[in-house]
N, C-alpha and C positions, 0 to 999 in steps of 0.2 A: 504493500500500500504506500502511496506517495502523499506527502503533505505539502501544501502550498505555503511556503514560508514568507512570501511577499518580497518586495524589492530588497536587495542587499544593501549594506552600508555604503557600497560604492556609488550608489545613487544619491547619497546625502550630501548636502553642502550648507555652509553658513551664509545666510543673506548678507549679514553685516560682519565686518571684521576690522580690526584696528592693528596697525603695525608701526613700529619705530625702527629707524635705521641710523646707522653711522657710516660715514664715507671718508675715504682718503681721496682728496681732490687734487687733480692736476690739470689746471686749465690755463690757457695762454691767449694772447691777442693774435690777430692775423699779421701784426708787424714783424718785419724780418729781424728787428734788433731787440726783441724781447724774448726771454726764456722762462718757461714755467718753473715754479717752486711748489713743493708739496705742502698742502694745507688740509683742512678737514671741513666736514659738513655734518649736520645731524637734523633729523626731523621725524615727522610721523605722517601716516596716511590713513584715511577713513574710507573703506571700501564698501560698496553695495553691489551685490550680484543680481543680475536679472535672471540668470540661470546658472547651471554649473560651469559654464564656459566663459560667459561674458560678464564683465563688471565695469563700473565706473568708480573712480577714486579721486579724492582731493585731500589737501592737508596743508601743512606748513613746514618749511625747513629753513635752516640757517646755512648759507653757503659762503665759505671764504675763498677768495681767489687771490693768490700771491704770484707775482712774477717779477723778473729783474730786467732792467734796460741794460743792454750791453753795446754801448757805442762809445767812440772815443771821447765825445763831449758830454756823454750822459751815462752815469754809472750809479743808478739808484734802484730801489725796489718799491713797488706799489703793493699795498695791502687794502683790498676791497672786501666788503661783506654785504651780502644781499639777503633779504627775506624772500623766499621763493614760495609762490602759490601755484600748484599745478592743477590741471584738469585732465585726467588720464583715462584712456580706454585700456582695459586689461583683459587679456585672453589667456585662459588656463586650459591647455590641451590635456593636462592630467593634474593630479593633486600635488605635484612637485614643481612644475614649471609654470612661470608666468611671463608673458611678454606684454609690454606696455608702450604707449606712445601718447603724446599730448602736448598742448601749449602750456606755457608757464608765464606768470607775471612776476617780475623781479623788482622788489622794492629796495632801493639803495639804503643801507644802514650806515656805512662809513666808507670813506675814501682817504687813505693816508699814503704818504711817501716817506721813505727812510732818510731823506735829506742827506745823502752822502755826496760830498762835494769834492772833486779832485782838480787840482790846478797843476799846470806845468811848473817845474822848478828851474827850467832853463834860464840862465842869466839873472836869477833872483833867489832870495832866500826861500826855503821850502814852506809851503803853507800847511797848516794843520788841517787834517780831514775832519770835518764836523759830521756827527751822526745824531740821530734822534727823529722821531716821527713828527710830521706836521700834517694837518688836514688840508686837502684840496679845497680851493674856493668853490662857491656855488656855481654850477654849470659845467664843470669839468666832466663830471660823471652823472648819469641820470638813471631814473627808473627805466626798465627795459622789458620788452617781451622776449620770450625764448621758446625753446622746444626741448623736450627730453624724450629719448628712447631708451628702454632698459629691458633687461632680462633678469629674473630672479630664479634660483634653483634651491629648493628646500632639500638640505642634506642631513639634517638631524632635528627630529621633533618639530618645533616651531621656528627653527633657525634656518635662514636662507642666505646664500651668497648673492650679492647684487652687483651687477655691471651696468653702467649707464653712460650714454653719450649726452652731453648737455651743451646747448648753445644759448648765449645770451646776446642780443643784438639790438642796437638802436643806431641813429644816424651819427656819424663821426664828424668832428670839426676838422677840415683839412689843414687848419693853420696851427694845430697843436701837435705835441708828440704823443698824446694819450689816445687810446682807442676805447670805444664803448661797445666793442664786439669781443666776446670770449667764447671759446669752445674747448672741449677736452673730454677725456674718458676718466670716469670716477669708479672706484671699487670699494665695496664695503659689505656689511652684514645687516640683515633685517630680521626682526623677531615679530611674529604674529600672536595676537591674543588667543585665537582659536587655531588648533592644528587640524588641517583638512583631513588628515588620515585617521583622526580619532573623533568621529561624530559623537555629539553629546545631545542633551535635550534641547540645545539651541539650534541644532541642525534641522533642515527641512529637505523635502523632495520637490 
């Protein structure tokens, strides 16, 4: 005799989920005289699934962008920080893998320079190199739109590895050395409140 046990746990999913993430950030400008420096980012996402495969997500994250100018007459570092608000479409072909893409709005939090000044010492006494951060004046850097594409792979319980390509872009001033466009690949970890492989009373079909 056979008994109908109903749908298996594989058909269950969580309509709502929350995740937090931390990232190693390596982003640069498109200028040929800047070089990226490693920094960090962190944030959270709130996800709502329309079915087991498709979901929308939004949240808030803090993104640091550090890079160095390497030119004969310019040897300084920039330290920028943005609050990033994404609107993402997420696709889950299985309970371990997530692909996502969507626009972002990036609110400028700070824009500082290391103020390293180097002068030639030829035919004159050497100058002291001065260091210390100072803030850029209003208008050098602005809020900007962007885009993010990412893939997450859950490798242990509710913990996933996250790889993302991020671009931040607005109109540049051709008469300054600074750029308002940034792009790069970031790598980090993501932790979800609900583990998709372990349905509970909050899971639905």
